[in-house]
C-alpha positions as CSV (number, residue, x, y, z in Angstrom):
1,M,179.9,274.7,126.1
2,T,178.0,271.7,126.2
3,K,178.8,267.9,126.9
4,Y,178.8,267.3,123.5
5,R,180.7,270.3,122.1
6,T,183.2,273.4,122.9
7,H,182.9,275.0,119.6
8,N,180.9,273.9,116.3
9,C,182.4,272.7,113.3
10,A,182.9,276.4,111.6
11,E,184.1,277.8,114.6
12,L,187.8,277.3,115.2
13,T,190.7,279.4,114.0
14,S,194.4,279.6,114.4
15,K,193.9,281.7,117.3
16,N,192.6,278.4,119.3
17,N,195.8,276.7,118.7
18,G,197.0,274.3,121.2
19,E,193.5,274.2,122.9
20,T,191.8,270.9,124.0
21,V,188.4,270.8,122.1
22,I,185.2,268.8,121.8
23,L,183.3,268.6,118.5
24,S,180.5,266.6,117.6
25,G,179.0,266.2,113.9
26,W,178.8,264.0,111.0
27,L,181.7,261.6,109.5
28,H,181.5,263.9,106.1
29,K,184.5,262.1,104.5
30,K,187.6,259.7,105.0
31,R,190.9,260.1,103.5
32,D,193.5,257.4,104.6
33,H,197.2,258.4,103.6
34,G,198.8,255.3,105.0
35,N,200.5,256.6,108.4
36,L,197.8,259.2,108.5
37,L,194.0,259.1,108.5
38,F,192.0,262.7,107.8
39,L,188.3,262.7,108.8
40,D,186.2,265.6,108.0
41,L,183.5,266.2,110.6
42,R,180.4,268.0,109.6
43,D,177.7,270.0,111.5
44,N,175.2,272.4,110.6
45,Y,177.5,275.3,110.8
46,G,180.5,273.8,108.7
47,T,183.5,271.4,108.3
48,T,186.6,270.8,110.6
49,Q,189.4,268.3,109.4
50,C,190.6,265.9,112.0
51,I,193.5,263.6,111.9
52,I,195.0,260.5,113.6
53,E,198.0,258.6,113.3
54,K,198.3,255.3,112.7
55,D,200.2,254.1,116.2
56,Q,196.8,255.5,117.8
57,A,194.8,252.5,119.5
58,F,191.6,253.1,117.6
59,F,193.2,254.0,114.4
60,K,191.6,250.9,112.5
61,E,188.1,251.7,114.3
62,L,188.1,255.2,112.4
63,E,189.5,253.6,109.7
64,K,186.4,251.5,108.8
65,M,183.9,253.8,110.2
66,Q,181.1,254.3,108.3
67,L,180.3,257.5,106.5
68,E,177.5,259.8,107.9
69,S,178.1,258.3,111.5
70,V,177.6,260.7,114.3
71,L,180.8,261.1,116.4
72,K,182.0,263.1,119.4
73,I,185.4,264.0,119.1
74,N,187.8,265.1,122.0
75,G,191.4,266.5,120.5
76,L,194.0,269.1,120.2
77,V,193.7,271.9,118.0
78,N,196.9,272.3,115.7
79,K,197.6,275.0,113.3
80,R,198.4,274.4,110.0
81,S,201.4,275.2,107.9
82,N,201.0,277.5,105.4
83,E,201.3,275.4,102.3
84,T,198.4,273.6,103.6
85,I,195.9,275.8,104.7
86,N,192.2,275.1,102.9
87,K,190.9,278.4,102.2
88,E,187.8,277.2,101.0
89,L,187.0,276.5,104.8
90,K,186.4,278.4,107.6
91,T,188.3,276.2,109.5
92,G,191.1,275.8,107.2
93,E,193.8,277.0,109.0
94,I,193.8,274.4,111.7
95,E,193.4,270.8,111.9
96,V,192.4,268.8,115.3
97,I,194.5,266.0,116.5
98,I,192.1,263.3,117.8
99,K,193.0,262.1,121.5
100,S,189.7,260.1,121.8
101,Y,186.2,259.8,120.4
102,E,182.7,258.5,120.9
103,V,180.0,257.0,118.2
104,L,176.8,258.9,119.0
105,G,175.0,257.7,116.1
106,T,175.9,254.6,113.9
107,C,174.8,254.5,110.1
108,K,173.7,252.1,107.9
109,E,175.2,251.9,104.2
110,L,173.6,255.3,102.5
111,P,171.6,254.9,99.8
112,I,172.5,258.3,98.4
113,P,176.0,259.9,99.3
114,V,175.7,262.9,101.1
115,F,179.3,264.4,100.5
116,S,178.1,264.4,96.7
117,E,176.4,267.1,94.7
118,Q,175.6,264.8,91.7
119,E,171.8,264.4,90.6
120,Y,169.6,261.5,91.7
121,A,166.1,260.2,90.7
122,E,163.2,262.4,92.4
123,D,161.9,259.2,94.5
124,I,165.2,258.4,95.8
125,R,165.9,261.8,97.0
126,L,162.2,262.2,98.8
127,K,162.3,259.0,100.1
128,Y,165.2,259.7,101.9
129,R,164.9,263.4,102.1
130,F,166.6,263.7,105.9
131,L,169.7,262.4,103.7
132,D,169.5,264.7,100.8
133,L,168.8,267.6,103.0
134,R,172.2,267.0,104.3
135,R,173.9,267.5,101.2
136,K,175.6,270.9,100.9
137,K,173.3,272.8,98.5
138,I,170.0,271.9,99.6
139,H,171.0,272.3,103.0
140,S,172.1,275.7,102.4
141,N,168.8,276.6,100.9
142,I,166.7,275.7,103.4
143,I,168.9,277.8,105.8
144,L,168.5,280.7,103.2
145,R,164.5,279.8,103.4
146,S,164.5,280.3,107.1
147,K,166.7,283.7,107.0
148,V,164.3,285.0,104.5
149,I,161.2,284.3,106.2
150,S,162.6,285.8,109.4
151,F,163.6,289.0,107.6
152,I,160.2,289.5,106.2
153,R,158.6,289.3,109.4
154,D,161.2,291.6,110.6
155,E,160.6,294.3,108.0
156,M,156.5,293.8,108.4
157,N,156.9,294.5,111.8
158,K,158.7,297.7,111.0
159,L,156.2,298.5,108.2
160,G,153.1,298.5,110.6
161,F,151.8,295.4,109.9
162,L,150.2,292.8,113.0
163,E,150.8,289.2,112.7
164,F,147.8,287.0,112.9
165,Q,147.0,283.2,112.3
166,T,143.7,282.2,110.8
167,P,142.0,278.9,111.1
168,I,143.1,275.9,109.0
169,L,139.8,274.0,109.3
170,T,137.2,275.9,107.0
171,S,134.7,275.4,104.4
172,S,134.8,274.5,101.2
173,S,135.3,277.4,98.3
174,P,133.4,277.4,95.2
175,E,136.1,279.2,93.5
176,G,139.6,278.4,92.8
177,A,141.7,275.1,92.6
178,R,140.2,271.6,94.4
179,D,140.2,271.7,98.2
180,F,141.6,269.5,100.4
181,I,138.4,268.3,102.3
182,V,138.3,266.8,105.9
183,P,135.2,264.8,107.5
184,S,133.8,266.2,110.8
185,R,133.5,263.3,113.3
186,L,131.0,265.6,115.4
187,N,129.1,266.8,112.4
188,P,128.0,263.7,110.3
189,G,127.9,264.0,106.2
190,K,129.8,267.3,106.7
191,F,133.2,268.7,105.9
192,Y,135.8,271.2,106.6
193,A,138.1,271.7,103.9
194,L,141.9,273.2,104.2
195,P,142.2,276.7,103.1
196,Q,143.4,277.5,99.7
197,A,144.5,280.8,100.9
198,P,143.4,282.7,103.8
199,Q,141.6,284.9,101.4
200,Q,137.8,285.4,103.5
201,F,139.5,285.5,106.6
202,K,142.0,288.3,106.0
203,Q,139.0,290.3,104.9
204,L,137.5,289.9,108.0
205,I,140.0,290.9,109.9
206,M,139.8,294.3,108.1
207,V,136.2,294.4,108.9
208,S,137.0,293.8,112.4
209,G,138.9,297.2,112.5
210,F,142.7,295.9,112.4
211,D,144.7,298.4,109.6
212,K,147.2,296.0,108.5
213,Y,147.7,292.0,108.9
214,F,150.2,289.6,107.6
215,Q,151.0,286.2,108.3
216,I,153.6,283.4,106.6
217,A,150.2,281.3,105.7
218,P,149.9,277.7,104.8
219,C,148.0,276.9,102.0
220,F,146.5,273.9,100.7
221,R,145.3,273.1,96.8
222,D,144.7,269.7,95.2
223,E,146.2,270.5,92.1
224,D,149.1,269.0,89.7
225,A,152.9,269.5,90.5
226,R,154.8,271.9,88.1
227,A,158.3,273.0,88.5
228,D,157.3,276.5,90.5
229,R,154.3,274.7,92.7
230,S,154.6,271.9,95.1
231,P,151.3,269.5,95.3
232,G,149.6,269.7,98.1
233,E,150.9,272.8,100.2
234,F,152.6,275.8,100.0
235,Y,153.5,278.9,101.8
236,Q,152.7,282.5,101.0
237,L,153.6,286.2,102.8
238,D,149.8,287.2,103.0
239,L,148.9,290.5,103.6
240,E,146.0,292.9,103.5
241,M,145.7,296.4,104.3
242,S,142.5,298.9,105.1
243,F,141.7,302.4,103.3
244,V,144.2,301.6,100.6
245,E,144.2,301.6,96.6
246,Q,146.0,299.6,94.7
247,E,149.4,302.0,94.4
248,D,149.2,302.0,98.2
249,V,149.7,298.0,98.0
250,F,152.2,298.3,95.4
251,G,154.2,300.4,97.4
252,V,154.6,298.4,100.6
253,V,155.0,295.2,98.4
254,E,157.6,296.8,96.3
255,K,159.4,298.1,99.2
256,L,159.8,295.1,101.2
257,L,160.8,292.9,97.8
258,N,163.5,295.6,97.1
259,K,165.1,294.9,100.7
260,V,164.5,291.0,100.8
261,F,166.4,290.9,97.3
262,K,169.1,293.1,98.0
263,K,169.7,291.3,101.1
264,F,169.9,288.0,100.2
265,T,171.3,287.9,96.4
266,D,174.0,290.2,94.7
267,K,172.1,290.5,91.1
268,K,170.6,293.8,90.0
269,F,167.3,294.9,89.8
270,L,166.2,295.5,86.0
271,Y,163.8,298.1,87.2
272,E,164.0,300.1,90.8
273,K,160.3,301.0,90.4
274,F,158.4,297.9,88.8
275,P,156.9,298.7,86.0
276,R,153.1,298.5,85.3
277,I,151.9,296.4,82.4
278,S,148.3,296.1,81.4
279,F,147.0,292.5,80.9
280,K,145.9,293.5,77.4
281,D,149.5,295.0,76.5
282,S,151.2,291.8,78.0
283,M,149.1,289.6,75.7
284,L,149.7,291.5,72.9
285,K,153.8,291.9,73.5
286,Y,154.8,289.0,75.5
287,A,151.7,286.3,74.6
288,T,151.6,285.7,78.1
289,D,150.7,287.8,81.7
290,K,153.9,286.5,83.2
291,P,156.5,288.1,81.0
292,D,160.1,287.5,81.3
293,L,161.4,291.3,80.9
294,R,164.7,290.0,81.0
295,N,163.9,289.2,77.2
296,P,164.1,292.0,74.8
297,L,161.9,290.1,72.5
298,E,158.2,291.1,71.8
299,I,155.5,289.9,69.8
300,H,153.9,291.5,66.8
301,D,150.6,290.6,65.0
302,L,150.9,290.0,61.5
303,T,147.4,288.7,60.7
304,S,146.4,291.9,58.3
305,V,149.5,291.2,56.2
306,F,148.1,287.8,55.1
307,K,144.6,289.4,54.1
308,R,146.8,291.2,51.1
309,D,146.4,289.8,47.7
310,D,150.1,290.1,47.3
311,V,151.1,287.9,50.1
312,K,150.7,284.2,48.6
313,F,151.3,282.1,51.4
314,D,148.1,280.3,50.8
315,I,148.6,277.8,54.3
316,F,148.2,280.7,56.3
317,K,146.1,282.7,54.2
318,K,143.2,280.2,54.4
319,L,143.7,280.0,58.1
320,V,143.6,283.3,58.6
321,K,140.1,283.4,56.6
322,S,138.8,280.6,59.3
323,G,139.5,283.0,61.9
324,S,142.9,282.0,63.0
325,I,145.8,284.9,63.6
326,V,149.4,284.9,63.2
327,K,152.0,286.4,65.4
328,A,155.8,287.1,64.9
329,I,158.8,287.6,66.6
330,V,161.7,289.7,65.2
331,T,165.1,288.9,65.8
332,K,167.6,291.3,65.5
333,N,171.0,291.2,63.3
334,T,170.6,287.1,62.7
335,S,171.4,286.9,59.1
336,D,174.7,285.3,59.8
337,K,173.0,282.5,61.7
338,P,173.5,279.2,60.3
339,R,170.4,277.3,58.8
340,S,170.4,274.9,61.5
341,F,169.2,277.4,63.9
342,F,166.2,278.6,62.0
343,D,165.5,274.7,61.5
344,N,165.9,273.7,64.8
345,L,163.7,276.3,66.2
346,D,161.1,275.1,63.7
347,K,161.4,271.2,64.9
348,W,161.2,272.5,68.6
349,A,157.9,274.3,67.7
350,K,156.6,270.8,66.1
351,S,158.0,269.1,69.4
352,E,155.9,271.5,71.7
353,G,152.5,270.6,69.5
354,A,152.7,273.4,66.8
355,S,152.7,272.8,63.5
356,G,156.1,274.7,63.5
357,L,157.7,277.9,62.9
358,A,157.9,279.6,59.6
359,Y,160.9,282.0,59.1
360,F,162.7,284.2,56.7
361,T,165.5,286.9,56.8
362,F,165.0,290.3,55.4
363,E,167.7,291.3,52.8
364,K,168.0,293.8,50.3
365,N,169.1,294.1,46.6
366,K,167.5,296.4,44.6
367,N,164.0,295.6,46.9
368,V,163.6,294.4,50.2
369,E,163.8,290.3,49.7
370,A,163.0,287.9,52.0
371,K,165.6,284.7,52.3
372,G,164.4,281.7,53.7
373,P,161.8,278.7,53.0
374,V,158.8,280.8,52.6
375,G,160.5,284.0,51.4
376,K,158.9,283.9,48.0
377,F,155.8,284.2,49.1
378,F,156.2,287.5,49.9
379,S,156.1,290.8,47.6
380,P,158.5,293.7,48.6
381,E,155.4,295.6,49.5
382,S,154.5,293.1,52.0
383,L,157.9,293.2,53.5
384,N,158.0,296.5,53.9
385,E,154.2,296.3,56.2
386,I,155.8,293.7,57.9
387,M,158.9,295.9,58.7
388,E,156.8,298.8,59.6
389,I,154.7,296.9,61.8
390,T,157.4,294.5,63.8
391,G,160.3,297.5,63.3
392,A,162.4,295.0,61.8
393,N,165.5,295.9,59.4
394,I,167.6,294.7,56.8
395,G,169.6,291.7,58.7
396,D,166.9,290.8,61.1
397,S,164.9,287.7,60.8
398,I,161.3,286.8,61.8
399,F,159.8,283.8,63.1
400,F,155.9,283.4,62.9
401,S,153.3,281.1,63.7
402,C,149.3,280.8,62.6
403,D,146.6,279.1,64.7
404,K,143.5,279.9,66.7
405,K,144.2,282.7,69.6
406,T,144.6,280.5,72.8
407,N,147.0,277.9,70.9
408,V,149.3,280.6,69.0
409,L,149.7,282.5,72.3
410,Q,150.8,279.4,74.1
411,I,153.4,278.6,71.6
412,M,154.7,282.3,71.0
413,A,155.0,282.9,74.6
414,S,157.2,279.4,74.7
415,A,159.0,280.4,71.4
416,R,160.2,283.9,73.0
417,D,161.7,282.1,75.9
418,K,163.2,279.9,73.6
419,I,164.6,282.0,71.3
420,G,165.9,284.4,73.8
421,Q,167.7,281.6,75.7
422,D,169.2,280.4,72.4
423,L,170.6,283.6,71.5
424,N,171.9,284.5,75.1
425,L,169.6,287.4,75.4
426,I,168.6,286.8,79.1
427,D,171.0,288.2,81.7
428,E,170.8,285.8,84.5
429,N,172.4,288.3,86.9
430,V,169.3,290.5,86.9
431,F,165.8,290.6,88.5
432,A,163.1,292.1,86.4
433,F,160.1,292.7,88.4
434,C,156.5,294.1,87.2
435,W,153.1,294.4,87.9
436,I,150.4,292.8,85.4
437,V,147.5,295.2,86.0
438,D,143.9,295.8,84.7
439,Y,142.8,292.4,84.4
440,P,139.4,291.5,82.8
441,M,137.2,291.0,85.7
442,Y,135.5,287.7,83.6
443,E,135.8,285.7,81.1
444,T,134.1,282.9,78.7
445,D,134.3,279.1,79.7
446,K,135.8,277.5,76.9
447,N,133.7,274.3,77.8
448,T,130.3,275.8,78.4
449,G,130.5,279.1,77.1
450,K,128.9,280.7,80.0
451,I,130.6,284.1,81.7
452,K,132.7,283.1,84.7
453,F,135.0,285.0,86.9
454,S,138.6,285.3,85.5
455,H,140.3,285.7,88.4
456,N,139.6,286.4,92.2
457,P,135.3,286.8,92.9
458,F,136.1,289.3,95.5
459,S,138.2,291.8,93.3
460,M,136.4,295.3,93.3
461,P,135.6,296.2,89.5
462,Q,136.9,299.5,88.4
463,G,134.8,302.4,88.0
464,S,132.0,303.8,89.9
465,E,129.0,301.9,90.2
466,E,127.1,303.8,87.3
467,E,130.5,303.3,85.1
468,I,130.1,299.8,85.2
469,D,128.9,298.4,82.1
470,F,126.8,295.3,83.9
471,K,125.5,294.6,79.7
472,N,128.7,293.5,78.6
473,P,130.7,292.1,81.4
474,L,133.8,291.2,79.5
475,N,134.4,294.8,78.8
476,I,134.4,294.9,83.2
477,K,138.1,295.3,84.1
478,A,138.8,294.5,87.7
479,F,141.3,296.3,90.5
480,Q,143.2,292.9,90.4
481,Y,147.0,292.8,89.8
482,D,149.9,289.8,89.8
483,I,153.3,290.6,90.6
484,V,156.0,289.1,88.1
485,C,159.8,288.4,88.2
486,N,161.4,286.8,85.5
487,G,159.0,284.9,83.8
488,I,157.6,283.7,87.5
489,E,154.1,284.8,88.9
490,L,155.0,285.6,92.6
491,S,151.7,286.2,93.6
492,S,148.0,287.4,92.7
493,G,146.0,290.2,94.9
494,A,143.6,292.6,94.1
495,I,141.6,295.6,95.9
496,R,138.6,294.1,97.2
497,N,134.8,294.1,96.7
498,H,133.7,295.5,100.2
499,K,130.2,296.3,99.1
500,P,127.5,293.6,99.6
501,E,124.8,294.6,96.8
502,L,127.7,295.1,94.2
503,M,129.0,291.8,95.2
504,Y,125.5,290.1,94.5
505,K,125.4,292.0,90.8
506,L,128.7,290.7,89.9
507,F,128.1,286.7,91.4
508,E,124.8,287.2,89.5
509,I,126.4,288.1,86.1
510,A,128.7,284.4,87.1
511,G,125.2,282.6,87.4
512,Y,125.4,282.7,91.2
513,K,121.8,283.4,92.6
514,K,121.4,285.4,95.6
515,S,120.9,282.4,98.2
516,E,124.1,280.4,96.7
517,V,126.2,283.4,97.5
518,D,124.9,283.5,101.2
519,E,125.4,280.1,101.6
520,K,128.9,280.1,100.3
521,F,129.9,282.9,101.8
522,K,127.7,283.6,104.8
523,G,130.6,284.8,107.1
524,M,131.9,287.6,104.8
525,I,128.7,288.5,103.0
526,N,127.4,288.9,106.2
527,A,130.5,290.7,108.0
528,L,130.6,293.3,104.8
529,S,127.0,294.4,105.8
530,Y,128.3,295.8,109.1
531,G,130.5,298.7,108.1
532,A,133.5,297.2,105.9
533,P,136.4,299.5,104.9
534,P,138.0,299.6,101.6
535,H,141.1,297.4,101.6
536,G,142.8,295.2,99.3
537,G,146.1,293.0,99.5
538,I,148.1,290.2,98.2
539,A,150.3,287.0,98.8
540,P,153.6,286.8,97.2
541,G,154.8,283.1,97.2
542,I,157.5,282.3,99.8
543,D,158.6,279.3,98.3
544,R,159.0,281.1,94.9
545,I,160.7,283.8,96.0
546,V,163.6,281.5,97.9
547,M,163.6,279.6,94.5
548,L,164.7,283.1,93.1
549,L,167.0,283.9,95.8
550,A,168.6,280.3,95.6
551,N,168.5,280.3,91.7
552,E,166.7,277.3,91.6
553,K,164.5,276.0,88.7
554,N,162.5,273.9,90.7
555,I,160.5,275.0,93.9
556,R,161.4,271.3,95.8
557,E,165.0,272.5,96.2
558,V,163.7,275.0,98.8
559,T,160.9,273.2,100.2
560,L,161.8,271.2,103.6
561,F,160.0,268.1,103.1
562,P,157.9,268.4,99.6
563,M,155.8,265.7,97.8
564,N,156.5,263.8,94.3
565,Q,154.5,264.6,91.3
566,N,151.7,262.4,92.6
567,A,151.3,263.9,95.9
568,Q,152.9,261.6,97.9
569,D,155.1,261.6,100.6
570,L,157.4,259.1,99.9
571,M,159.4,259.4,103.3
572,M,156.1,259.2,105.7
573,N,154.3,257.4,103.1
574,A,151.4,259.7,102.9
575,P,148.4,259.4,101.5
576,S,147.9,256.1,103.4
577,E,144.9,254.0,104.1
578,V,143.1,254.1,107.7
579,N,141.5,251.3,109.6
580,V,137.8,250.5,109.4
581,D,137.4,251.8,113.2
582,Q,138.3,255.2,112.0
583,L,136.0,255.6,108.8
584,K,133.1,254.6,111.1
585,E,134.1,257.2,113.8
586,L,133.5,259.7,110.8
587,N,130.6,258.0,109.5
588,L,132.4,257.2,106.2
589,E,132.8,254.1,104.0
590,I,134.9,253.6,100.9
591,K,133.4,252.1,98.0
592,T,136.0,250.7,95.3
593,K,135.3,251.5,91.7
594,K,134.4,248.6,89.3
């Protein structure tokens, strides 16, 4: 009990009948029934219906009261009759007869109604985020986020992990996304960087002799907004372990995520033990390294078919001769689908920037035939080969696209998702986790043609040093892994390279001189020289975990104060200009582009 309340707005039941109580909260709704005024009072915990009769002296005052005003109400608990009980409210058995009230906080005219779950423009929601957060759905999401984080902390402690906090002001990293940089007043001309992740620090913690570390870490990346990623900052469950191999990390993470997702949702797991899928196989079967395994559709390579003389589909044949490839998706028992189903998918592909999706359906009279706009270009023998490659049967349909590898993989990955949704193949009540493993250590830069790290440069390559094919770096695989759920990448992780001489070799392949490695990674490379244990870790995104648990499509719906698409905080007016004196202190000057 406090000055402002004896109970919260979700607490009163019929057991409190006849009690005098004090409630405080926001005026959520009003319903005027002439002689009787109903007021719904809301706080963080729930809602209580309060009533006042017309003959009360302050009836008209409350009748005119602006919604979302903050009120303190003194009243008498009254048990409702059976026919008036509201089963949707925790307090639906009672109502509070108002005896007196006090306005604790006035409210101006609302730019968005708090009681409505109607969608509003993003800019107005973010400008008035404090009002947006009062809305039931998003309010519940933020409470869920808090509970998830608390639960994770408890579970990590049970697993023997120690929680540490790593620095926010650190050095710029040459790898990854763009850094947010911070000028140093005491060191003119030099800059800190906000950490994209505590990567080096968590490895240093392992070198320091601590066995298991975690933190709910803030990370800062100057990158564009996406549905599953906020611009500016985000939070991740950062963890690292000493004396472990890849499967040891997997065991901890699987155990944790099983507990978290079963605690906060009733959805089922497609796999209790998360499948391990190699990067190569994932790209072959799903055209992406973050596949949604709820979708049974797989992608097949039909490039060889278009080299046959009895295939007359000249457009694709010419493209294949010039280096393009053909990828296809089979849909089971879709011969009865209307022509519009197929044409709409073709139109959709064109809207995504592709040339379209060719298609036909397998039929059989005397021989196997292809029904569809391009079916006439395929012989029965070529159709039999397609059926053998793809596992298609009579009555199935096939969609295929031809382009350069990168382009065709992109459109087919999207087509797989689109077709799966259109055919209702995706079970929304299931979580399908998997590990993507065996990432290549290097890839070729599309612009320069040079070798570069494909993922984390601190990953340990697979095999002993004698076995590593340094002459053919694109063949080197890393102990690098991603965890994926329902087509969303939750995190990347790796077994780390704890051997300085090996690290120098690997950086040399990517074009770094020893002196550059020493300069950029001075703290870590030096530490590794003083006895470093084998170690590895991962950092699942907190925002993405909560987004999945809350069944939201956009990460901003589970983030307290997100920025807009342009990395602006419309509520706090950030980023903002600073005055000349502040710039002078930092030895900075702003020059505008002409």
